[in-house]
ZALO-816236 format. One record per residue: residue number from 1; residue in three letters; x, z, y of N, C-alpha, C in turn. Coordinates in steps of 0.1 Angstrom, whole numbers. Example, Ala and Ser with C-alpha at 12.3 -4.5 7.8 and 13.67 -1.06 7.14 Angstrom:
NODE   n res   n_x   n_z   n_y  ca_x  ca_z  ca_y   c_x   c_z   c_y
NODE   1 ala   132    78   -57   123    78   -45   132    78   -33
NODE   2 ser   128    71   -22   137    71   -11   129    79     0
END
This chain:
NODE   n res   n_x   n_z   n_y  ca_x  ca_z  ca_y   c_x   c_z   c_y
NODE   1 unk    20  -188   124    26  -175   122    40  -177   116
NODE   2 unk    50  -170   122    64  -171   116    65  -161   104
NODE   3 unk    70  -167    93    71  -159    81    85  -153    80
NODE   4 unk    85  -141    73    98  -135    70    97  -129    57
NODE   5 unk   108  -128    50   109  -122    37   110  -107    38
NODE   6 unk   113  -102    50   116   -88    53   131   -85    51
NODE   7 unk   139   -94    46   153   -92    44   160   -90    57
NODE   8 unk   155   -95    68   161   -93    81   156   -80    88
NODE   9 unk   147   -73    81   142   -61    86   132   -62    97
NODE  10 unk   127   -75   100   118   -77   111   105   -82   106
NODE  11 unk    95   -76   111    81   -81   109    74   -81   122
NODE  12 unk    66   -91   124    58   -92   136    44   -85   134
NODE  13 unk    44   -72   137    32   -64   134    20   -69   141
NODE  14 unk    22   -74   153    11   -79   161     4   -91   154
NODE  15 unk    12  -100   149     6  -111   142     0  -107   129
NODE  16 unk     6   -97   122     0   -92   109   -14   -86   112
NODE  17 unk   -14   -78   123   -27   -71   127   -37   -82   130
NODE  18 unk   -33   -91   138   -42  -102   142   -47  -110   130
NODE  19 unk   -39  -111   120   -43  -118   108   -52  -109    99
NODE  20 unk   -54   -97   103   -62   -87    95   -56   -84    82
NODE  21 unk   -43   -85    81   -36   -82    68   -39   -68    63
NODE  22 unk   -39   -58    72   -41   -44    68   -55   -43    62
NODE  23 unk   -65   -50    67   -78   -49    61   -78   -55    47
NODE  24 unk   -71   -67    46   -71   -73    32   -64   -64    22
NODE  25 unk   -53   -58    26   -46   -49    17   -55   -37    13
NODE  26 unk   -62   -31    23   -71   -20    20   -82   -24    10
NODE  27 unk   -87   -36    12   -98   -41     3   -92   -43   -11
NODE  28 unk   -80   -49   -12   -74   -51   -25   -71   -38   -32
NODE  29 unk   -66   -28   -24   -62   -15   -30   -75    -8   -35
NODE  30 unk   -86    -9   -27   -98    -3   -32  -103    -9   -45
NODE  31 unk  -101   -22   -46  -104   -29   -59   -96   -24   -70
NODE  32 unk   -83   -22   -68   -74   -16   -78   -79    -2   -82
NODE  33 unk   -82     6   -73   -86    20   -76   -99    19   -84
NODE  34 unk  -108    10   -80  -121     9   -87  -118     5  -102
NODE  35 unk  -109    -4  -104  -106    -9  -117  -100     1  -126
NODE  36 unk   -92    10  -121   -85    20  -129   -91    34  -126
NODE  37 unk  -103    35  -122  -109    47  -118  -107    59  -128
NODE  38 unk  -110    57  -140  -109    67  -150   -94    72  -151
NODE  39 unk   -85    63  -152   -71    67  -153   -66    74  -140
NODE  40 unk   -70    69  -129   -66    74  -116   -71    89  -114
NODE  41 unk   -84    91  -118   -89   105  -116   -85   114  -126
NODE  42 unk   -80   109  -138   -76   118  -149   -62   124  -146
NODE  43 unk   -54   118  -137   -41   124  -134   -42   137  -127
NODE  44 unk   -33   146  -131   -33   159  -124   -27   157  -110
NODE  45 unk   -31   165  -101   -25   164   -87   -10   166   -88
NODE  46 unk    -3   159   -79    12   161   -78    15   174   -72
NODE  47 unk    26   179   -76    31   192   -70    43   189   -61
NODE  48 unk    47   198   -54    59   196   -45    72   194   -54
NODE  49 unk    71   199   -66    82   197   -76    85   182   -79
NODE  50 unk    74   174   -79    75   160   -82    83   153   -71
NODE  51 unk    84   159   -59    90   152   -48   104   158   -45
NODE  52 unk   108   169   -52   120   176   -49   132   166   -52
NODE  53 unk   142   167   -43   153   158   -45   164   164   -54
NODE  54 unk   164   178   -56   175   184   -63   170   193   -75
END
């Protein structure tokens, strides 16, 4: 697999998918959510104001 730092703005998504990177990220993220479950669920839902630009 050809590696890139992303600084060139190019990623070979086909190779990433073939390497099952998305599945590995999803598994890792699920582990993070499980580890911080109480903190994560204690946060109030975000409102549109949180995303307002002005």
